[in-house]
PDB file of N, CA, C and O in Angstrom, chain B, residues numbered from 101:
ATOM      1  N   MET B 101       0.850  -1.184   0.000  1.00  0.00           N
ATOM      2  CA  MET B 101       0.000   0.000   0.000  1.00  0.00           C
ATOM      3  C   MET B 101       0.887   1.235   0.000  1.00  0.00           C
ATOM      4  O   MET B 101       1.923   1.256   0.665  1.00  0.00           O
ATOM      5  N   ASN B 102       0.482   2.282  -0.754  1.00  0.00           N
ATOM      6  CA  ASN B 102       1.333   3.454  -0.902  1.00  0.00           C
ATOM      7  C   ASN B 102       0.950   4.617  -0.004  1.00  0.00           C
ATOM      8  O   ASN B 102       1.492   5.708  -0.184  1.00  0.00           O
ATOM      9  N   GLY B 103       0.040   4.445   0.957  1.00  0.00           N
ATOM     10  CA  GLY B 103      -0.335   5.521   1.847  1.00  0.00           C
ATOM     11  C   GLY B 103      -1.417   6.429   1.287  1.00  0.00           C
ATOM     12  O   GLY B 103      -1.811   7.398   1.936  1.00  0.00           O
ATOM     13  N   ARG B 104      -1.889   6.134   0.119  1.00  0.00           N
ATOM     14  CA  ARG B 104      -2.960   6.934  -0.486  1.00  0.00           C
ATOM     15  C   ARG B 104      -4.223   6.084  -0.509  1.00  0.00           C
ATOM     16  O   ARG B 104      -4.526   5.422  -1.502  1.00  0.00           O
ATOM     17  N   GLU B 105      -4.943   6.114   0.586  1.00  0.00           N
ATOM     18  CA  GLU B 105      -6.111   5.253   0.737  1.00  0.00           C
ATOM     19  C   GLU B 105      -7.411   5.937   0.345  1.00  0.00           C
ATOM     20  O   GLU B 105      -8.432   5.266   0.198  1.00  0.00           O
ATOM     21  N   GLU B 106      -7.402   7.251   0.173  1.00  0.00           N
ATOM     22  CA  GLU B 106      -8.623   7.979  -0.154  1.00  0.00           C
ATOM     23  C   GLU B 106      -8.564   8.485  -1.586  1.00  0.00           C
ATOM     24  O   GLU B 106      -7.519   8.924  -2.065  1.00  0.00           O
ATOM     25  N   ARG B 107      -9.697   8.414  -2.253  1.00  0.00           N
ATOM     26  CA  ARG B 107      -9.815   8.925  -3.618  1.00  0.00           C
ATOM     27  C   ARG B 107     -10.654  10.189  -3.559  1.00  0.00           C
ATOM     28  O   ARG B 107     -11.691  10.231  -2.897  1.00  0.00           O
ATOM     29  N   LEU B 108     -10.193  11.220  -4.259  1.00  0.00           N
ATOM     30  CA  LEU B 108     -10.918  12.484  -4.346  1.00  0.00           C
ATOM     31  C   LEU B 108     -11.227  12.748  -5.805  1.00  0.00           C
ATOM     32  O   LEU B 108     -10.326  12.817  -6.642  1.00  0.00           O
ATOM     33  N   GLN B 109     -12.498  12.893  -6.100  1.00  0.00           N
ATOM     34  CA  GLN B 109     -12.908  13.140  -7.469  1.00  0.00           C
ATOM     35  C   GLN B 109     -13.397  14.573  -7.561  1.00  0.00           C
ATOM     36  O   GLN B 109     -14.249  14.985  -6.774  1.00  0.00           O
ATOM     37  N   ILE B 110     -12.863  15.355  -8.527  1.00  0.00           N
ATOM     38  CA  ILE B 110     -13.274  16.744  -8.680  1.00  0.00           C
ATOM     39  C   ILE B 110     -13.603  17.036 -10.137  1.00  0.00           C
ATOM     40  O   ILE B 110     -13.116  16.362 -11.045  1.00  0.00           O
ATOM     41  N   MET B 111     -14.423  18.034 -10.342  1.00  0.00           N
ATOM     42  CA  MET B 111     -14.757  18.504 -11.682  1.00  0.00           C
ATOM     43  C   MET B 111     -13.983  19.796 -11.914  1.00  0.00           C
ATOM     44  O   MET B 111     -13.936  20.657 -11.036  1.00  0.00           O
ATOM     45  N   LEU B 112     -13.376  19.936 -13.094  1.00  0.00           N
ATOM     46  CA  LEU B 112     -12.596  21.119 -13.433  1.00  0.00           C
ATOM     47  C   LEU B 112     -13.089  21.727 -14.731  1.00  0.00           C
ATOM     48  O   LEU B 112     -13.584  21.029 -15.616  1.00  0.00           O
ATOM     49  N   SER B 113     -12.946  23.028 -14.828  1.00  0.00           N
ATOM     50  CA  SER B 113     -13.231  23.691 -16.100  1.00  0.00           C
ATOM     51  C   SER B 113     -12.051  23.422 -17.033  1.00  0.00           C
ATOM     52  O   SER B 113     -10.977  23.039 -16.568  1.00  0.00           O
ATOM     53  N   PRO B 114     -12.231  23.614 -18.330  1.00  0.00           N
ATOM     54  CA  PRO B 114     -11.100  23.447 -19.252  1.00  0.00           C
ATOM     55  C   PRO B 114      -9.921  24.359 -18.899  1.00  0.00           C
ATOM     56  O   PRO B 114      -8.766  23.964 -19.055  1.00  0.00           O
ATOM     57  N   GLU B 115     -10.206  25.570 -18.428  1.00  0.00           N
ATOM     58  CA  GLU B 115      -9.141  26.503 -18.053  1.00  0.00           C
ATOM     59  C   GLU B 115      -8.357  25.995 -16.845  1.00  0.00           C
ATOM     60  O   GLU B 115      -7.129  26.077 -16.821  1.00  0.00           O
ATOM     61  N   GLU B 116      -9.065  25.471 -15.843  1.00  0.00           N
ATOM     62  CA  GLU B 116      -8.398  24.936 -14.656  1.00  0.00           C
ATOM     63  C   GLU B 116      -7.534  23.734 -15.014  1.00  0.00           C
ATOM     64  O   GLU B 116      -6.413  23.599 -14.524  1.00  0.00           O
ATOM     65  N   LEU B 117      -8.060  22.863 -15.872  1.00  0.00           N
ATOM     66  CA  LEU B 117      -7.292  21.692 -16.290  1.00  0.00           C
ATOM     67  C   LEU B 117      -6.042  22.107 -17.061  1.00  0.00           C
ATOM     68  O   LEU B 117      -4.984  21.502 -16.890  1.00  0.00           O
ATOM     69  N   ALA B 118      -6.150  23.124 -17.901  1.00  0.00           N
ATOM     70  CA  ALA B 118      -4.991  23.623 -18.655  1.00  0.00           C
ATOM     71  C   ALA B 118      -3.920  24.158 -17.708  1.00  0.00           C
ATOM     72  O   ALA B 118      -2.730  23.941 -17.936  1.00  0.00           O
ATOM     73  N   ILE B 119      -4.330  24.851 -16.654  1.00  0.00           N
ATOM     74  CA  ILE B 119      -3.365  25.367 -15.677  1.00  0.00           C
ATOM     75  C   ILE B 119      -2.633  24.216 -14.997  1.00  0.00           C
ATOM     76  O   ILE B 119      -1.414  24.258 -14.830  1.00  0.00           O
ATOM     77  N   ILE B 120      -3.377  23.200 -14.609  1.00  0.00           N
ATOM     78  CA  ILE B 120      -2.752  22.038 -13.960  1.00  0.00           C
ATOM     79  C   ILE B 120      -1.800  21.339 -14.923  1.00  0.00           C
ATOM     80  O   ILE B 120      -0.684  20.986 -14.542  1.00  0.00           O
ATOM     81  N   ASP B 121      -2.230  21.137 -16.161  1.00  0.00           N
ATOM     82  CA  ASP B 121      -1.358  20.486 -17.145  1.00  0.00           C
ATOM     83  C   ASP B 121      -0.111  21.315 -17.422  1.00  0.00           C
ATOM     84  O   ASP B 121       0.980  20.756 -17.537  1.00  0.00           O
ATOM     85  N   ASN B 122      -0.245  22.633 -17.531  1.00  0.00           N
ATOM     86  CA  ASN B 122       0.923  23.494 -17.747  1.00  0.00           C
ATOM     87  C   ASN B 122       1.905  23.388 -16.591  1.00  0.00           C
ATOM     88  O   ASN B 122       3.114  23.302 -16.803  1.00  0.00           O
ATOM     89  N   PHE B 123       1.383  23.395 -15.361  1.00  0.00           N
ATOM     90  CA  PHE B 123       2.230  23.232 -14.180  1.00  0.00           C
ATOM     91  C   PHE B 123       2.917  21.873 -14.217  1.00  0.00           C
ATOM     92  O   PHE B 123       4.115  21.761 -13.958  1.00  0.00           O
ATOM     93  N   ARG B 124       2.150  20.856 -14.538  1.00  0.00           N
ATOM     94  CA  ARG B 124       2.683  19.488 -14.589  1.00  0.00           C
ATOM     95  C   ARG B 124       3.850  19.384 -15.565  1.00  0.00           C
ATOM     96  O   ARG B 124       4.911  18.869 -15.214  1.00  0.00           O
ATOM     97  N   PHE B 125       3.657  19.868 -16.784  1.00  0.00           N
ATOM     98  CA  PHE B 125       4.698  19.730 -17.798  1.00  0.00           C
ATOM     99  C   PHE B 125       5.893  20.636 -17.508  1.00  0.00           C
ATOM    100  O   PHE B 125       7.036  20.247 -17.750  1.00  0.00           O
ATOM    101  N   ALA B 126       5.640  21.841 -16.991  1.00  0.00           N
ATOM    102  CA  ALA B 126       6.739  22.753 -16.654  1.00  0.00           C
ATOM    103  C   ALA B 126       7.623  22.186 -15.549  1.00  0.00           C
ATOM    104  O   ALA B 126       8.819  22.473 -15.489  1.00  0.00           O
ATOM    105  N   ASN B 127       7.024  21.377 -14.675  1.00  0.00           N
ATOM    106  CA  ASN B 127       7.759  20.795 -13.562  1.00  0.00           C
ATOM    107  C   ASN B 127       8.068  19.319 -13.751  1.00  0.00           C
ATOM    108  O   ASN B 127       8.487  18.638 -12.815  1.00  0.00           O
ATOM    109  N   ARG B 128       7.857  18.827 -14.970  1.00  0.00           N
ATOM    110  CA  ARG B 128       8.188  17.453 -15.350  1.00  0.00           C
ATOM    111  C   ARG B 128       7.606  16.430 -14.372  1.00  0.00           C
ATOM    112  O   ARG B 128       8.309  15.538 -13.897  1.00  0.00           O
ATOM    113  N   MET B 129       6.334  16.572 -14.085  1.00  0.00           N
ATOM    114  CA  MET B 129       5.667  15.660 -13.164  1.00  0.00           C
ATOM    115  C   MET B 129       5.049  14.518 -13.957  1.00  0.00           C
ATOM    116  O   MET B 129       4.594  14.727 -15.082  1.00  0.00           O
ATOM    117  N   PRO B 130       5.023  13.321 -13.395  1.00  0.00           N
ATOM    118  CA  PRO B 130       4.587  12.147 -14.155  1.00  0.00           C
ATOM    119  C   PRO B 130       3.077  12.074 -14.414  1.00  0.00           C
ATOM    120  O   PRO B 130       2.653  11.496 -15.415  1.00  0.00           O
ATOM    121  N   THR B 131       2.264  12.653 -13.525  1.00  0.00           N
ATOM    122  CA  THR B 131       0.818  12.522 -13.663  1.00  0.00           C
ATOM    123  C   THR B 131       0.120  13.814 -13.238  1.00  0.00           C
ATOM    124  O   THR B 131       0.700  14.660 -12.556  1.00  0.00           O
ATOM    125  N   ARG B 132      -1.139  13.941 -13.659  1.00  0.00           N
ATOM    126  CA  ARG B 132      -1.951  15.055 -13.184  1.00  0.00           C
ATOM    127  C   ARG B 132      -2.140  14.974 -11.675  1.00  0.00           C
ATOM    128  O   ARG B 132      -2.122  15.990 -10.980  1.00  0.00           O
ATOM    129  N   ALA B 133      -2.321  13.760 -11.181  1.00  0.00           N
ATOM    130  CA  ALA B 133      -2.518  13.581  -9.741  1.00  0.00           C
ATOM    131  C   ALA B 133      -1.318  14.112  -8.959  1.00  0.00           C
ATOM    132  O   ALA B 133      -1.489  14.763  -7.929  1.00  0.00           O
ATOM    133  N   ALA B 134      -0.114  13.840  -9.440  1.00  0.00           N
ATOM    134  CA  ALA B 134       1.084  14.346  -8.768  1.00  0.00           C
ATOM    135  C   ALA B 134       1.101  15.868  -8.789  1.00  0.00           C
ATOM    136  O   ALA B 134       1.462  16.500  -7.796  1.00  0.00           O
ATOM    137  N   ALA B 135       0.713  16.457  -9.916  1.00  0.00           N
ATOM    138  CA  ALA B 135       0.671  17.911 -10.030  1.00  0.00           C
ATOM    139  C   ALA B 135      -0.356  18.496  -9.064  1.00  0.00           C
ATOM    140  O   ALA B 135      -0.085  19.494  -8.397  1.00  0.00           O
ATOM    141  N   VAL B 136      -1.526  17.881  -8.987  1.00  0.00           N
ATOM    142  CA  VAL B 136      -2.563  18.371  -8.086  1.00  0.00           C
ATOM    143  C   VAL B 136      -2.105  18.259  -6.640  1.00  0.00           C
ATOM    144  O   VAL B 136      -2.308  19.189  -5.859  1.00  0.00           O
ATOM    145  N   ARG B 137      -1.497  17.148  -6.268  1.00  0.00           N
ATOM    146  CA  ARG B 137      -0.991  16.999  -4.897  1.00  0.00           C
ATOM    147  C   ARG B 137       0.043  18.078  -4.580  1.00  0.00           C
ATOM    148  O   ARG B 137       0.022  18.654  -3.492  1.00  0.00           O
ATOM    149  N   GLU B 138       0.947  18.354  -5.520  1.00  0.00           N
ATOM    150  CA  GLU B 138       1.970  19.374  -5.288  1.00  0.00           C
ATOM    151  C   GLU B 138       1.342  20.766  -5.193  1.00  0.00           C
ATOM    152  O   GLU B 138       1.728  21.558  -4.333  1.00  0.00           O
ATOM    153  N   LEU B 139       0.388  21.069  -6.056  1.00  0.00           N
ATOM    154  CA  LEU B 139      -0.285  22.363  -5.996  1.00  0.00           C
ATOM    155  C   LEU B 139      -1.055  22.530  -4.685  1.00  0.00           C
ATOM    156  O   LEU B 139      -1.055  23.612  -4.099  1.00  0.00           O
ATOM    157  N   LEU B 140      -1.703  21.475  -4.231  1.00  0.00           N
ATOM    158  CA  LEU B 140      -2.386  21.526  -2.940  1.00  0.00           C
ATOM    159  C   LEU B 140      -1.397  21.788  -1.813  1.00  0.00           C
ATOM    160  O   LEU B 140      -1.637  22.628  -0.946  1.00  0.00           O
ATOM    161  N   LYS B 141      -0.299  21.070  -1.832  1.00  0.00           N
ATOM    162  CA  LYS B 141       0.722  21.248  -0.801  1.00  0.00           C
ATOM    163  C   LYS B 141       1.257  22.677  -0.797  1.00  0.00           C
ATOM    164  O   LYS B 141       1.379  23.292   0.263  1.00  0.00           O
ATOM    165  N   LEU B 142       1.576  23.204  -1.975  1.00  0.00           N
ATOM    166  CA  LEU B 142       2.103  24.571  -2.079  1.00  0.00           C
ATOM    167  C   LEU B 142       1.069  25.607  -1.656  1.00  0.00           C
ATOM    168  O   LEU B 142       1.378  26.549  -0.925  1.00  0.00           O
ATOM    169  N   GLY B 143      -0.160  25.422  -2.122  1.00  0.00           N
ATOM    170  CA  GLY B 143      -1.216  26.380  -1.786  1.00  0.00           C
ATOM    171  C   GLY B 143      -1.539  26.411  -0.316  1.00  0.00           C
ATOM    172  O   GLY B 143      -1.679  27.485   0.268  1.00  0.00           O
ATOM    173  N   LEU B 144      -1.661  25.257   0.287  1.00  0.00           N
ATOM    174  CA  LEU B 144      -1.966  25.202   1.713  1.00  0.00           C
ATOM    175  C   LEU B 144      -0.834  25.780   2.548  1.00  0.00           C
ATOM    176  O   LEU B 144      -1.079  26.497   3.519  1.00  0.00           O
ATOM    177  N   ALA B 145       0.394  25.474   2.180  1.00  0.00           N
ATOM    178  CA  ALA B 145       1.537  26.005   2.927  1.00  0.00           C
ATOM    179  C   ALA B 145       1.621  27.526   2.796  1.00  0.00           C
ATOM    180  O   ALA B 145       1.877  28.220   3.780  1.00  0.00           O
ATOM    181  N   SER B 146       1.407  28.044   1.588  1.00  0.00           N
ATOM    182  CA  SER B 146       1.532  29.494   1.400  1.00  0.00           C
ATOM    183  C   SER B 146       0.406  30.258   2.076  1.00  0.00           C
ATOM    184  O   SER B 146       0.589  31.410   2.469  1.00  0.00           O
ATOM    185  N   ALA B 147      -0.752  29.634   2.216  1.00  0.00           N
ATOM    186  CA  ALA B 147      -1.884  30.283   2.875  1.00  0.00           C
ATOM    187  C   ALA B 147      -1.878  30.076   4.381  1.00  0.00           C
ATOM    188  O   ALA B 147      -2.680  30.681   5.092  1.00  0.00           O
ATOM    189  N   GLY B 148      -0.990  29.235   4.873  1.00  0.00           N
ATOM    190  CA  GLY B 148      -0.924  28.960   6.298  1.00  0.00           C
ATOM    191  C   GLY B 148      -2.176  28.270   6.821  1.00  0.00           C
ATOM    192  O   GLY B 148      -2.553  28.438   7.981  1.00  0.00           O
ATOM    193  N   ILE B 149      -2.815  27.495   5.957  1.00  0.00           N
ATOM    194  CA  ILE B 149      -4.060  26.824   6.332  1.00  0.00           C
ATOM    195  C   ILE B 149      -3.763  25.547   7.101  1.00  0.00           C
ATOM    196  O   ILE B 149      -2.916  24.740   6.717  1.00  0.00           O
ATOM    197  N   THR B 150      -4.487  25.395   8.193  1.00  0.00           N
ATOM    198  CA  THR B 150      -4.390  24.171   8.982  1.00  0.00           C
ATOM    199  C   THR B 150      -5.782  23.563   9.063  1.00  0.00           C
ATOM    200  O   THR B 150      -6.772  24.277   8.904  1.00  0.00           O
ATOM    201  N   PRO B 151      -5.881  22.258   9.308  1.00  0.00           N
ATOM    202  CA  PRO B 151      -7.194  21.629   9.400  1.00  0.00           C
ATOM    203  C   PRO B 151      -8.054  22.291  10.474  1.00  0.00           C
ATOM    204  O   PRO B 151      -7.576  22.613  11.562  1.00  0.00           O
ATOM    205  N   GLY B 152      -9.327  22.486  10.148  1.00  0.00           N
ATOM    206  CA  GLY B 152     -10.265  23.027  11.118  1.00  0.00           C
ATOM    207  C   GLY B 152     -10.202  24.538  11.300  1.00  0.00           C
ATOM    208  O   GLY B 152     -10.659  25.044  12.324  1.00  0.00           O
ATOM    209  N   ASP B 153      -9.642  25.285  10.323  1.00  0.00           N
ATOM    210  CA  ASP B 153      -9.539  26.737  10.493  1.00  0.00           C
ATOM    211  C   ASP B 153     -10.775  27.491  10.023  1.00  0.00           C
ATOM    212  O   ASP B 153     -10.785  28.722  10.030  1.00  0.00           O
ATOM    213  N   GLY B 154     -11.823  26.767   9.612  1.00  0.00           N
ATOM    214  CA  GLY B 154     -13.058  27.411   9.191  1.00  0.00           C
ATOM    215  C   GLY B 154     -13.099  27.798   7.723  1.00  0.00           C
ATOM    216  O   GLY B 154     -14.064  28.420   7.280  1.00  0.00           O
ATOM    217  N   SER B 155     -12.080  27.447   6.964  1.00  0.00           N
ATOM    218  CA  SER B 155     -12.068  27.772   5.540  1.00  0.00           C
ATOM    219  C   SER B 155     -13.153  26.990   4.818  1.00  0.00           C
ATOM    220  O   SER B 155     -13.490  25.869   5.199  1.00  0.00           O
ATOM    221  N   ARG B 156     -13.700  27.607   3.758  1.00  0.00           N
ATOM    222  CA  ARG B 156     -14.713  26.942   2.943  1.00  0.00           C
ATOM    223  C   ARG B 156     -14.137  26.688   1.559  1.00  0.00           C
ATOM    224  O   ARG B 156     -13.308  27.457   1.072  1.00  0.00           O
ATOM    225  N   SER B 157     -14.575  25.620   0.937  1.00  0.00           N
ATOM    226  CA  SER B 157     -14.064  25.285  -0.387  1.00  0.00           C
ATOM    227  C   SER B 157     -14.360  26.385  -1.404  1.00  0.00           C
ATOM    228  O   SER B 157     -13.590  26.560  -2.349  1.00  0.00           O
ATOM    229  N   SER B 158     -15.446  27.126  -1.240  1.00  0.00           N
ATOM    230  CA  SER B 158     -15.791  28.178  -2.196  1.00  0.00           C
ATOM    231  C   SER B 158     -14.800  29.336  -2.155  1.00  0.00           C
ATOM    232  O   SER B 158     -14.816  30.187  -3.045  1.00  0.00           O
ATOM    233  N   ASN B 159     -13.943  29.385  -1.147  1.00  0.00           N
ATOM    234  CA  ASN B 159     -12.926  30.435  -1.062  1.00  0.00           C
ATOM    235  C   ASN B 159     -11.752  30.173  -1.998  1.00  0.00           C
ATOM    236  O   ASN B 159     -10.886  31.035  -2.145  1.00  0.00           O
ATOM    237  N   TYR B 160     -11.702  29.014  -2.628  1.00  0.00           N
ATOM    238  CA  TYR B 160     -10.500  28.609  -3.333  1.00  0.00           C
ATOM    239  C   TYR B 160     -10.690  28.298  -4.803  1.00  0.00           C
ATOM    240  O   TYR B 160      -9.896  27.544  -5.365  1.00  0.00           O
ATOM    241  N   GLY B 161     -11.706  28.844  -5.450  1.00  0.00           N
ATOM    242  CA  GLY B 161     -11.880  28.656  -6.883  1.00  0.00           C
ATOM    243  C   GLY B 161     -10.765  29.344  -7.644  1.00  0.00           C
ATOM    244  O   GLY B 161     -10.312  30.417  -7.245  1.00  0.00           O
ATOM    245  N   VAL B 162     -10.319  28.745  -8.726  1.00  0.00           N
ATOM    246  CA  VAL B 162      -9.268  29.353  -9.539  1.00  0.00           C
ATOM    247  C   VAL B 162      -9.831  30.529 -10.321  1.00  0.00           C
ATOM    248  O   VAL B 162      -9.151  31.541 -10.494  1.00  0.00           O
ATOM    249  N   PHE B 163     -11.064  30.406 -10.794  1.00  0.00           N
ATOM    250  CA  PHE B 163     -11.699  31.448 -11.586  1.00  0.00           C
ATOM    251  C   PHE B 163     -13.006  31.852 -10.933  1.00  0.00           C
ATOM    252  O   PHE B 163     -13.684  31.018 -10.333  1.00  0.00           O
ATOM    253  N   SER B 164     -13.369  33.121 -11.041  1.00  0.00           N
ATOM    254  CA  SER B 164     -14.666  33.592 -10.582  1.00  0.00           C
ATOM    255  C   SER B 164     -15.742  33.039 -11.505  1.00  0.00           C
ATOM    256  O   SER B 164     -15.496  32.824 -12.692  1.00  0.00           O
ATOM    257  N   ARG B 165     -16.906  32.815 -10.977  1.00  0.00           N
ATOM    258  CA  ARG B 165     -17.999  32.296 -11.781  1.00  0.00           C
ATOM    259  C   ARG B 165     -18.955  33.408 -12.216  1.00  0.00           C
ATOM    260  O   ARG B 165     -20.037  33.124 -12.731  1.00  0.00           O
ATOM    261  N   GLY B 166     -18.573  34.651 -12.018  1.00  0.00           N
ATOM    262  CA  GLY B 166     -19.375  35.760 -12.492  1.00  0.00           C
ATOM    263  C   GLY B 166     -20.366  36.270 -11.471  1.00  0.00           C
ATOM    264  O   GLY B 166     -20.356  35.842 -10.317  1.00  0.00           O
ATOM    265  N   PRO B 167     -21.241  37.203 -11.903  1.00  0.00           N
ATOM    266  CA  PRO B 167     -22.216  37.811 -10.995  1.00  0.00           C
ATOM    267  C   PRO B 167     -23.105  36.766 -10.327  1.00  0.00           C
ATOM    268  O   PRO B 167     -23.428  35.729 -10.907  1.00  0.00           O
ATOM    269  N   ASN B 168     -23.479  37.064  -9.119  1.00  0.00           N
ATOM    270  CA  ASN B 168     -24.379  36.212  -8.333  1.00  0.00           C
ATOM    271  C   ASN B 168     -23.795  34.840  -8.029  1.00  0.00           C
ATOM    272  O   ASN B 168     -24.533  33.888  -7.772  1.00  0.00           O
ATOM    273  N   SER B 169     -22.475  34.739  -8.059  1.00  0.00           N
ATOM    274  CA  SER B 169     -21.817  33.465  -7.794  1.00  0.00           C
ATOM    275  C   SER B 169     -21.497  33.327  -6.318  1.00  0.00           C
ATOM    276  O   SER B 169     -21.332  34.320  -5.610  1.00  0.00           O
ATOM    277  N   HIS B 170     -21.411  32.091  -5.865  1.00  0.00           N
ATOM    278  CA  HIS B 170     -20.994  31.850  -4.483  1.00  0.00           C
ATOM    279  C   HIS B 170     -19.541  32.265  -4.269  1.00  0.00           C
ATOM    280  O   HIS B 170     -19.096  32.358  -3.125  1.00  0.00           O
ATOM    281  N   THR B 171     -18.788  32.518  -5.351  1.00  0.00           N
ATOM    282  CA  THR B 171     -17.386  32.919  -5.199  1.00  0.00           C
ATOM    283  C   THR B 171     -17.226  34.423  -5.161  1.00  0.00           C
ATOM    284  O   THR B 171     -16.095  34.907  -5.118  1.00  0.00           O
ATOM    285  N   ASP B 172     -18.318  35.192  -5.177  1.00  0.00           N
ATOM    286  CA  ASP B 172     -18.221  36.645  -5.157  1.00  0.00           C
ATOM    287  C   ASP B 172     -17.966  37.200  -3.768  1.00  0.00           C
ATOM    288  O   ASP B 172     -17.891  38.418  -3.601  1.00  0.00           O
ATOM    289  N   GLY B 173     -17.830  36.342  -2.769  1.00  0.00           N
ATOM    290  CA  GLY B 173     -17.523  36.805  -1.427  1.00  0.00           C
ATOM    291  C   GLY B 173     -18.748  36.966  -0.533  1.00  0.00           C
ATOM    292  O   GLY B 173     -18.609  37.392   0.614  1.00  0.00           O
ATOM    293  N   ASP B 174     -19.915  36.645  -1.013  1.00  0.00           N
ATOM    294  CA  ASP B 174     -21.128  36.728  -0.217  1.00  0.00           C
ATOM    295  C   ASP B 174     -21.153  35.546   0.738  1.00  0.00           C
ATOM    296  O   ASP B 174     -21.213  34.392   0.313  1.00  0.00           O
ATOM    297  N   ASP B 175     -21.106  35.840   2.026  1.00  0.00           N
ATOM    298  CA  ASP B 175     -21.072  34.765   3.028  1.00  0.00           C
ATOM    299  C   ASP B 175     -22.425  34.132   3.266  1.00  0.00           C
ATOM    300  O   ASP B 175     -22.502  33.067   3.878  1.00  0.00           O
ATOM    301  N   ASP B 176     -23.505  34.763   2.796  1.00  0.00           N
ATOM    302  CA  ASP B 176     -24.846  34.230   3.002  1.00  0.00           C
ATOM    303  C   ASP B 176     -25.181  33.269   1.863  1.00  0.00           C
ATOM    304  O   ASP B 176     -25.346  33.717   0.729  1.00  0.00           O
ATOM    305  N   PRO B 177     -25.286  31.959   2.124  1.00  0.00           N
ATOM    306  CA  PRO B 177     -25.529  30.988   1.048  1.00  0.00           C
ATOM    307  C   PRO B 177     -26.952  30.997   0.515  1.00  0.00           C
ATOM    308  O   PRO B 177     -27.230  30.354  -0.498  1.00  0.00           O
ATOM    309  N   THR B 178     -27.876  31.725   1.184  1.00  0.00           N
ATOM    310  CA  THR B 178     -29.246  31.729   0.705  1.00  0.00           C
ATOM    311  C   THR B 178     -29.422  32.764  -0.379  1.00  0.00           C
ATOM    312  O   THR B 178     -28.859  33.854  -0.278  1.00  0.00           O
ATOM    313  N   PRO B 179     -30.199  32.455  -1.434  1.00  0.00           N
ATOM    314  CA  PRO B 179     -30.408  33.412  -2.515  1.00  0.00           C
ATOM    315  C   PRO B 179     -31.161  34.645  -2.043  1.00  0.00           C
ATOM    316  O   PRO B 179     -31.976  34.578  -1.123  1.00  0.00           O
ATOM    317  N   SER B 180     -30.875  35.781  -2.691  1.00  0.00           N
ATOM    318  CA  SER B 180     -31.543  37.043  -2.319  1.00  0.00           C
ATOM    319  C   SER B 180     -32.917  37.119  -2.932  1.00  0.00           C
ATOM    320  O   SER B 180     -33.629  38.104  -2.732  1.00  0.00           O
TER     321      SER B 180
END
């Protein structure tokens, strides 16, 4: 066993996937999964995020989803 017992499945936009692939090839990484793990490690370390700090996944989108999006910084999840 390699210590990776959990599988995480995510959906990406074409732009997000291109960014990951560009990072992967620029850093000569063998797989997309390796690139994603490295980007997660770098991002979490640079943000000083620790488990249980109250962060929400919507705070970490690569691209804004436009007006009326949950990524616009509105903390109230209920529609207006």
